MARKEDREN-767391 format. One line per 3 residues: number of its first residue (from 1); their letters; for each residue x, y, z of C-alpha. Coordinates in nm, 3 decimals. Example, Ala and Ser with C-alpha at 12.3 -4.5 7.8 and 13.67 -1.06 7.14 Angstrom:
# residues 2
1 = as = 1.230:-0.450:0.780  1.367:-0.106:0.714
# end
This chain:
# residues 386
1 = mik = 2.762:-0.786:-0.796  2.591:-0.903:-0.517  2.630:-1.280:-0.536
4 = dek = 2.760:-1.426:-0.204  2.776:-1.066:-0.032  2.796:-1.109:0.307
7 = yil = 2.550:-0.974:0.543  2.508:-0.954:0.923  2.229:-1.125:1.134
10 = vds = 2.134:-0.919:1.403  1.970:-1.120:1.640  2.182:-1.094:1.994
13 = ees = 2.265:-0.801:2.186  2.653:-0.816:2.083  2.525:-0.769:1.717
16 = lan = 2.294:-0.497:1.744  2.528:-0.308:1.935  2.783:-0.317:1.614
19 = lla = 2.488:-0.199:1.436  2.446:0.070:1.652  2.771:0.197:1.664
22 = dle = 2.748:0.169:1.241  2.470:0.379:1.255  2.626:0.682:1.404
25 = lyd = 2.915:0.709:1.168  2.641:0.786:0.877  2.421:1.032:0.797
28 = maa = 2.195:0.814:0.591  2.065:0.464:0.596  1.893:0.232:0.322
31 = vdt = 1.600:0.042:0.472  1.340:-0.248:0.347  1.083:-0.446:0.583
34 = ead = 0.937:-0.758:0.539  0.644:-0.911:0.685  0.450:-1.173:0.711
37 = smy = 0.050:-1.103:0.584  0.058:-1.416:0.341  0.082:-1.674:0.600
40 = hyt = -0.073:-1.524:0.936  -0.379:-1.373:1.046  -0.211:-1.050:1.200
43 = arl = 0.042:-0.905:1.014  0.386:-0.890:1.166  0.716:-0.706:1.121
46 = cli = 0.972:-1.014:1.075  1.266:-0.819:0.911  1.434:-0.510:0.903
49 = qit = 1.711:-0.469:0.631  1.968:-0.185:0.658  2.255:-0.105:0.448
52 = ige = 2.498:0.129:0.544  2.843:0.190:0.384  2.980:-0.168:0.301
55 = hhy = 2.780:-0.340:0.555  2.447:-0.528:0.501  2.259:-0.599:0.815
58 = ivd = 1.887:-0.814:0.873  1.749:-0.731:1.162  1.540:-0.964:1.358
61 = plc = 1.258:-0.817:1.539  1.129:-1.170:1.633  1.435:-1.246:1.835
64 = gld = 1.317:-1.058:2.171  1.579:-0.762:2.115  1.493:-0.436:2.234
67 = lap = 1.498:-0.223:1.941  1.450:0.138:2.059  1.771:0.237:2.035
70 = lfk = 1.785:0.125:1.648  1.516:0.370:1.593  1.728:0.682:1.826
73 = ara = 2.071:0.605:1.570  2.198:0.928:1.354  2.161:0.743:0.991
76 = mqt = 1.804:0.615:1.082  1.671:0.954:1.072  1.768:0.997:0.719
79 = lif = 1.607:0.651:0.505  1.614:0.551:0.139  1.333:0.318:0.035
82 = hga = 1.193:0.187:-0.277  0.825:0.188:-0.242  0.817:0.341:0.106
85 = dyd = 0.471:0.362:0.210  0.408:-0.009:0.360  0.774:-0.027:0.552
88 = lrl = 0.692:0.372:0.679  0.338:0.198:0.808  0.448:-0.081:0.932
91 = lwq = 0.752:0.074:1.182  0.498:0.320:1.270  0.255:0.104:1.387
94 = tyg = 0.529:-0.161:1.535  0.732:0.091:1.682  0.607:0.420:1.662
97 = fsp = 0.917:0.542:1.455  0.909:0.780:1.192  1.196:0.868:1.022
100 = ksi = 1.257:1.301:0.988  1.314:1.251:0.564  1.323:1.014:0.283
103 = fdt = 1.416:0.927:-0.023  1.168:0.696:-0.254  1.389:0.576:-0.540
106 = mla = 1.041:0.415:-0.689  0.880:0.772:-0.635  1.230:0.926:-0.773
109 = aki = 1.195:0.714:-1.095  0.818:0.806:-1.150  0.896:1.198:-1.124
112 = lge = 1.170:1.124:-1.341  0.969:0.907:-1.640  1.127:0.615:-1.591
115 = qhl = 0.904:0.335:-1.835  0.940:0.066:-1.563  0.927:0.151:-1.144
118 = gla = 0.998:-0.156:-0.995  1.315:-0.216:-0.809  1.449:-0.540:-1.013
121 = dlv = 1.423:-0.336:-1.349  1.584:-0.057:-1.190  1.850:-0.236:-1.076
124 = key = 1.886:-0.423:-1.440  1.884:-0.092:-1.587  2.143:0.086:-1.414
127 = fgd = 2.355:-0.202:-1.272  2.294:-0.451:-1.527  2.237:-0.714:-1.256
130 = elk = 1.913:-0.968:-1.204  1.752:-0.948:-0.882  1.646:-1.297:-0.717
133 = ken = 1.292:-1.373:-0.677  1.301:-1.716:-0.521  1.164:-1.616:-0.180
136 = qra = 0.893:-1.285:-0.301  0.646:-1.563:-0.105  0.870:-1.692:0.170
139 = dwt = 0.704:-1.687:0.514  0.897:-1.466:0.727  0.867:-1.586:1.035
142 = irp = 1.047:-1.914:0.982  1.366:-1.948:1.216  1.608:-2.006:1.182
145 = lsl = 1.650:-1.789:0.841  1.780:-2.009:0.547  2.086:-1.865:0.378
148 = dmc = 1.843:-1.814:0.068  1.620:-1.589:0.222  1.851:-1.399:0.406
151 = eya = 2.029:-1.338:0.053  1.712:-1.210:-0.095  1.618:-1.008:0.178
154 = ihd = 1.941:-0.811:0.138  1.855:-0.734:-0.256  1.615:-0.502:-0.107
157 = tfy = 1.878:-0.215:0.018  2.188:-0.345:-0.172  2.186:-0.090:-0.437
160 = lhe = 1.976:0.144:-0.313  2.271:0.416:-0.208  2.389:0.399:-0.550
163 = lca = 2.040:0.410:-0.729  1.957:0.716:-0.476  2.253:0.915:-0.552
166 = ila = 2.196:0.858:-0.985  1.834:0.929:-0.940  1.919:1.269:-0.721
169 = ekl = 2.175:1.368:-0.993  1.886:1.321:-1.237  1.608:1.527:-1.044
172 = qqa = 1.859:1.792:-0.978  1.976:1.824:-1.362  1.568:1.793:-1.431
175 = grm = 1.475:2.043:-1.153  1.240:1.816:-0.959  1.437:1.743:-0.627
178 = nwl = 1.178:1.990:-0.498  0.870:1.727:-0.625  1.007:1.408:-0.425
181 = teq = 1.126:1.592:-0.137  0.749:1.698:-0.123  0.603:1.403:-0.223
184 = cnt = 0.816:1.160:0.029  0.715:1.450:0.318  0.350:1.391:0.249
187 = lie = 0.443:0.983:0.275  0.558:1.054:0.594  0.296:1.214:0.719
190 = har = 0.041:0.968:0.583  0.193:0.664:0.740  0.159:0.812:1.066
193 = tpn = -0.228:0.865:1.018  -0.403:0.549:1.071  -0.669:0.385:0.837
196 = apk = -1.037:0.468:0.925  -1.184:0.109:1.007  -1.407:0.014:0.751
199 = kdp = -1.794:0.007:0.835  -1.944:-0.330:0.802  -1.631:-0.492:0.651
202 = wri = -1.836:-0.820:0.601  -2.009:-0.649:0.290  -1.760:-0.783:0.044
205 = tgs = -1.723:-0.686:-0.343  -2.006:-0.829:-0.509  -2.221:-0.801:-0.197
208 = siy = -2.431:-0.465:-0.305  -2.722:-0.648:-0.502  -2.796:-0.899:-0.198
211 = spc = -3.094:-0.923:-0.035  -3.107:-0.879:0.315  -3.169:-1.240:0.368
214 = aln = -2.869:-1.291:0.140  -2.677:-1.025:0.365  -2.754:-1.210:0.650
217 = ilk = -2.598:-1.518:0.554  -2.299:-1.347:0.434  -2.233:-1.172:0.754
220 = hlw = -2.235:-1.511:0.966  -2.056:-1.654:0.665  -1.771:-1.337:0.709
223 = ewr = -1.786:-1.362:1.119  -1.722:-1.729:1.121  -1.434:-1.716:0.880
226 = ekq = -1.279:-1.429:1.059  -1.284:-1.662:1.363  -1.166:-1.980:1.182
229 = aee = -0.870:-1.757:1.051  -0.757:-1.619:1.385  -0.793:-1.922:1.564
232 = ldr = -0.549:-2.086:1.307  -0.313:-1.814:1.248  -0.399:-1.760:0.894
235 = ppy = -0.501:-1.506:0.631  -0.914:-1.514:0.559  -0.850:-1.556:0.209
238 = kvm = -0.644:-1.876:0.304  -0.948:-1.997:0.481  -1.189:-1.913:0.220
241 = qse = -1.176:-1.706:-0.067  -1.457:-1.439:-0.120  -1.560:-1.601:-0.446
244 = lml = -1.655:-1.935:-0.272  -1.812:-1.708:0.003  -2.055:-1.538:-0.263
247 = aiv = -2.152:-1.898:-0.388  -2.206:-2.037:-0.053  -2.445:-1.740:-0.008
250 = naq = -2.614:-1.759:-0.309  -2.674:-2.114:-0.321  -2.808:-2.104:0.040
253 = nsh = -3.034:-1.801:-0.013  -3.168:-2.013:-0.329  -3.259:-2.295:-0.067
256 = fpe = -3.362:-2.079:0.233  -3.420:-2.189:0.520  -3.339:-2.513:0.426
259 = vse = -2.952:-2.636:0.559  -2.755:-2.877:0.374  -2.420:-2.947:0.190
262 = tfl = -2.586:-3.125:-0.051  -2.683:-2.828:-0.242  -2.377:-2.594:-0.168
265 = pkl = -2.071:-2.562:-0.409  -1.773:-2.735:-0.341  -1.647:-2.675:0.001
268 = prn = -1.214:-2.647:0.072  -1.090:-2.997:0.145  -1.007:-2.960:0.502
271 = fkg = -1.407:-2.889:0.546  -1.443:-3.219:0.748  -1.560:-3.318:1.072
274 = drl = -1.568:-3.057:1.372  -1.491:-2.812:1.130  -1.806:-2.926:0.872
277 = dsf = -2.054:-2.942:1.185  -1.919:-2.546:1.289  -1.974:-2.448:0.917
280 = lnm = -2.311:-2.576:0.911  -2.391:-2.509:1.239  -2.317:-2.118:1.134
283 = lrt = -2.564:-2.135:0.854  -2.815:-2.303:1.066  -2.781:-2.008:1.324
286 = ava = -2.795:-1.751:1.006  -3.135:-1.899:0.872  -3.279:-1.862:1.252
289 = vpe = -3.199:-1.525:1.269  -3.569:-1.367:1.235  -3.590:-1.117:0.922
292 = cdw = -3.622:-0.775:1.115  -3.260:-0.835:1.227  -3.167:-0.897:0.899
295 = pmr = -2.924:-0.653:0.761  -3.028:-0.413:0.476  -2.915:-0.323:0.187
298 = lpk = -2.717:0.017:0.170  -2.872:0.332:-0.008  -2.722:0.426:-0.326
301 = app = -2.400:0.621:-0.352  -2.458:1.000:-0.211  -2.378:1.232:-0.491
304 = ppv = -2.010:1.371:-0.526  -1.946:1.650:-0.322  -1.862:1.841:-0.650
307 = iph = -2.023:1.784:-1.019  -1.731:1.912:-1.261  -1.812:2.165:-1.541
310 = sdl = -1.774:1.926:-1.834  -1.616:2.156:-2.081  -1.400:2.269:-1.841
313 = lna = -1.275:1.904:-1.732  -1.202:1.818:-2.068  -0.996:2.094:-2.102
316 = lkt = -0.806:2.070:-1.807  -0.772:1.707:-1.879  -0.654:1.815:-2.247
319 = wrd = -0.384:2.048:-2.101  -0.235:1.843:-1.838  -0.165:1.561:-2.055
322 = eka = -0.002:1.778:-2.313  0.181:1.948:-2.013  0.287:1.547:-1.904
325 = eel = 0.379:1.499:-2.243  0.646:1.778:-2.243  0.765:1.666:-1.930
328 = kid = 0.766:1.338:-2.036  0.618:1.201:-1.699  0.277:1.001:-1.612
331 = aal = -0.005:1.255:-1.624  -0.153:1.149:-1.329  0.127:1.290:-1.145
334 = lan = -0.020:1.618:-1.239  -0.339:1.561:-1.144  -0.530:1.216:-1.072
337 = ksq = -0.890:1.155:-1.156  -1.045:1.323:-0.840  -0.828:1.636:-0.830
340 = liw = -0.960:1.717:-1.197  -1.263:1.709:-1.075  -1.226:1.955:-0.821
343 = laa = -0.998:2.160:-1.055  -1.317:2.176:-1.287  -1.574:2.287:-1.000
346 = pgn = -1.852:2.511:-1.150  -1.829:2.857:-1.062  -1.653:3.151:-1.036
349 = ipw = -1.375:2.986:-0.767  -1.045:3.131:-0.767  -0.783:2.881:-0.883
352 = ekr = -0.596:2.879:-0.553  -0.923:2.743:-0.362  -0.942:2.491:-0.671
355 = yee = -0.571:2.406:-0.574  -0.673:2.363:-0.186  -0.961:2.168:-0.255
358 = ahl = -0.768:1.922:-0.475  -0.504:1.875:-0.232  -0.259:1.965:-0.473
361 = mhw = 0.108:2.006:-0.375  0.311:2.269:-0.364  0.499:2.193:-0.721
364 = qqg = 0.201:2.053:-0.890  0.041:2.399:-0.806  0.358:2.556:-0.995
367 = lwn = 0.274:2.360:-1.330  -0.053:2.454:-1.290  0.008:2.800:-1.282
370 = eil = 0.231:2.761:-1.594  -0.022:2.576:-1.774  -0.315:2.846:-1.676
373 = rdk = -0.078:3.121:-1.782  -0.035:2.944:-2.127  -0.371:2.851:-2.175
376 = lpt = -0.621:3.112:-1.999  -0.550:3.427:-2.181  -0.606:3.263:-2.550
379 = akr = -0.923:3.066:-2.416  -1.251:3.126:-2.307  -1.275:3.128:-1.979
382 = igd = -1.473:2.772:-1.974  -1.636:2.714:-1.615  -1.668:3.056:-1.577
385 = ee = -2.071:3.198:-1.483  -2.163:3.432:-1.714
# end
């Protein structure tokens, strides 16, 4: 049981030295992270939880320690995560650190066809314990950390070594360990690749039908919200939610060019004094922009890069679903919707080329080879040109 389990807070040179010495004794560590994206404008890495052997460490990245040696330690080169994607990206963005290999227990459970993939569900299934949920939405920048927060934090790594061992054995028995290895290696690689910046981020969901006049108001409102959020050090959605932004734009557009609080939807309670003046001045600035400078509506989305052969697409989807049922796994693991579309490209395209365009992993290609060997000899070559 995890109740009253002890942890070691790493917030001094001495405790860091002890952790580094411990990490050199093991080949693998269980790791999780906590960030503050729900409370601050720019997300920061606030905690790194590490379980090795019988020890549970909580590393404080905000205490001013030089953590560079941590990421060179032996056990940190092979890590166990549950849902690794966000943790890997956070560690790479903050420290330029990327482990050599990982075991993602959530991916392992998915590959094994587990019905529930959450850590709490797996812990309950395999260990009969209930994980605490009280601090799921905690502000991890708070110092000193409370006892409850620390106990919650170590829950995320406490069971990972044992869970890894159980799932690894099941993967070996099912002959699917190579599936997980390839998936995990891909996760590591993707975490090192920065997301492309979004063009015109102010074009929020629901604004695609707006006129240039309304888009101009929205652009000014979005930029005002970003500036407010940065000054207040709060997530933008906590300054103003998207639904309210769209309602304000609709109201202001209907009364253009008049600016008045009277016809606007109800504003947040803290919109008063200087903030309210700033908000209304922003709207006055927006309506004063010449029409020639209003942003234009985006053109209709370009056609997809490939239009699939409909009969082939339906056949591939049926064959995929049958194979997934046989393997007792989620069908999307074999090929998601966009991958199926590439596989169903019309014409006499070799299957190897289709696999490449669909970005199928080697283990997926192997399963599709099995499917096609079974189906194509007895079926018409759907999609082939005469």
